[in-house]
N, C-alpha and C positions, 0 to 999 in steps of 0.2 A: 659541270660538264663544259668542255670547251665549245665554242660557238659552232665549229663544223660538226661536232658530235650531236649537238642539239637539233641539227637539221635532219638527222636520221629519224626513222619512225620510232615513236615511244611505245614500249610495251607497258602493260598494266603494272608489271613488277618494277619497272623503272620508276613508277610513280607512287610507290608505297613508302610511307613515312616509317622510319626505323623505330619510332617511339610508339605510335598508336597502331601501326601496321595497316592503316587504311590509306585510301588514295589521298594524295596531298590536297590540302585546302590552303590556299594562299601560301605556296611554298617559299621558304626562306633558304637561300643557298649561301652558306658561310664561306669566308675566304679559304677555308680548308677543303672546300668543295662538297662537304656534307650538306644534305638538304633535309629539312623538316617542315611540317605544317607550322604556320606562324604560331598558332596556339600552343602546339607541342614544344616549339623552341622556347617560347616565353615561359612556359610552365616548367620545362626540364632543365633550363640553363641554371647553373649555379649563380645565384644573384650576387654573391660576394666577389666572385672572380670572373664572371662572364666568360665561361669556357664552353667549347663545343661539347655537347653531351656524349659524343662518340669518341673523339680523339683527344679531348681535353685541351685543345689549342685555345689560347686566349683570344677572344674576339671582342673584348670590351670596347676598344676604340672604335672598331667597325660598327658594333651594335649601337653605340651611343650616336655616332654620326648618322647612320641610316635611320635610326628612330627619329631623330630631329628632322631629317629631310623627308620623313614618311616614305622611305624607300626600302624597307626591310623585305617586302615581298618581291620575289623574282618574277616580275610581271611577264616577261617573255615565256618563261616556263609555265606559269599559271595559265596564260592564254593558250598555249599549246596543249596542256592537259585538258582544259575545258573543251577545246576543239576535238581532241582525240577520244575523250571519254565523257561525253555530256551526260549520259545516263548515270554513271557512277558518281559524278560530281553532284548532280541533282539529288541523288539518294543521300549522299553525305551531307549536303547542305540542309536537307529536310529531316535529317536524323534517322533515316530508314536504315535497317540492317541490310547488309549485302545479301543478295539472293544466293541460294545454294547453286553450285555448279550443276549442270545437267548430269544426272546419274549420281547425284550426291547421296550421302548416307543419312538422310533425315528419317528418324524412326519415331513411331508412336506406339508405345507399349500399352496395350489394353489387355488386362487379364481378369 
């Protein structure tokens, strides 16, 4: 996201990782602008070629440089997500399931 776009309000959908489909934890924004949770990026990136899991653009030089500088995490975005969605971040950090939306279809079949 370009800097002016970051200043707009984030929706929860803006903050979902395309790999795990959960709210981002320590988001990593690649040069191709795709964003993933740090863990998802590290687990889903092709270790041999270091490519973006979505567009396959090579990010090897960028990933090595930012790993060495300990700057993989997009700290500005991470701070914004934690500010906008503290409850969802806390649930994710503690490993809790997302709660059903109001009016959700949770069934208990007892026969």
